[in-house]
N, C-alpha and C positions, 0 to 999 in steps of 0.2 A: 504494499499499499504506499509506504514512504517513498519508494522508488518510483511509483507512478506519478505521486505528486510532483517529486523532483523532476522527472523527466518532462512532465507537463509544463511546469515552471520554466524550465531550460528552453523548451521549445517555443514558449510564448515569447520570452525575452529575446530570443535570436530572431523571431519573425518581427518583433518590435523594433529591434534595432536596425533592421533591414528597410524599414519604412523609408520612402523615397518621395520628394516632391517632383511635381511636373509642371511644365508650361506647356500649353495646349495652344496651337495656332491652326485654325481650321480643323483638319482632321488628323495632323501629326502631332506628336507628343515628343517632349524634349525634357531629360533628367533636369533638374534644376536645384539651387540652394534652397533652404526655406526663406520666406521673408523677412527683410531686416526691417524693423520698425523703427521709423526715422522722424525727425522734427523739422518743420518748417518755421523759421523764424521772422523772415522779412515778406510774408506773402501778404495778400489781401485778408481781410477777415473771413471770407468766404472760403478759404483754403483750410482745410483740416490737417491731418496728418498725413504721411507718406510711407511708403514701402518700397524698398529695392530688392532685386534678386538677380543671379545670373543663371542662364541656362546653357548646357552644353549642345553644340551644333558642330559635330565633326571636330576639326581641330580648333576651331573658334567657338564664337559663343553669342548669345544675345545678353543684353543688358536690360532688364525690365524695370520701369518706372511705374508707380502707380500713385496717384495723389487724390485725397478727398476733395474733389471739386467737380462742377458741372461744364467747366471750361476745358476745350480741347488742349492736349500738349502739342506743341508746335516746334519744329527745328530739330536741330542736334543739341546733344547734351554733353557737358563737359564734367569729368570726374577729376577731382583732386584727391591725390593720395597724401599720406601722412609723410613719405618720404620725399616729398617736393615734386613727385611726377605728376603729369596731366595726361589725360586721355580725352580725345575728342571723338565721341561716338557719332556715326552718321545715322541719320534718321533712316529706318526702313520703309516708312510711311504704313506701318502696322499700327493701327490706334484701335482703341475701344472705349466706350462710355457706357458703364452700366451702373445703375443704383448709385449714382452720384460719385463714381469712381472714375477718372480718367487714366488709361494705361497707354503707355507708349513703348515700343520695342526697338531697341537700336543694336546694330552689329558691333561685334568685338572680334578682333583678329587674334591669331594665336600669341602673338607678340604682346597685344594688350591684355590677353588672358595671364601672362606670365608676369606682367608688371602687377596685375590684381593678386596673383599668388604671394608676392614678395612685398607688399605694402598694404595697409588697411586703407580703407577708403575714408577720407576725411570729410568731404562734402561733395555735393552733386549741384551743378547749375542748369536750371530747366527752363523752358518759357512755355507761355501758353497764349493762346488767342482770346483777349477778353472782349467782350462785348461786339463781336463781330468785325473789329477793324484795328485794334490796338494789340501790340505783343508786350506781354508782362514777363520780366526775367525774375526768377526767386531762387533761393538756395535751400537744399536739402540737406541737413546736417546728419552725420552718421551716429546719432545717438537717440535714445527714447527717454523722454522726462517721466520719472517714476514718482509718484506720489504714495507713500505707504500709508496704511490704515494708523500708524502711530503718529503720523504727521511729518514724517521725513520727506523731504525731497532730495531727488539726486538723479544724476544722469546716467543711463546705461548704455555704453558702446557696443557696438556690434562688431564681431571678430570676423570681418568679412574675408580676409585673406586666408583664415585657416577653413572656412567653408568653401572658398573656390579652389582651394589647394586640395582638398578633400573630393570636390565633385569631379576635378580633371585628373585625379590619380587612378581612376578606374579604368 
């Protein structure tokens, strides 16, 4: 009986640890990192939080930006790394707006993936189309502001370099 319970727990844990995140584009599925919850500090009041992720596409990948807003994302994005590196991601023109969230998908080359493996994302510069005629740029910071039930406030940084390294090690 004890062996059966132990075997069941071991199988459950191994299945749980193999859980994977995916990015879906039309009918295609790409393995991805989990979403990194991030903060927008200089956006308009109608911008909420943001999330970022990376998906594997052959030797390169996709950089996915999702923002709590009804305004469509527009143009390229610039990723600033903690080591001082800068990556300009070209717009794939793959966009979506659903339930008040605007999402954009951007191409990453193998060289850019290597940069992401070696340095944590510091921030991302994004633009969106506001009120059908003006472009507004804002910054997404790689941390999530956490407020505990004890009243403590602190920022939780995402370990993006570890997640990207793990994703592209398969």
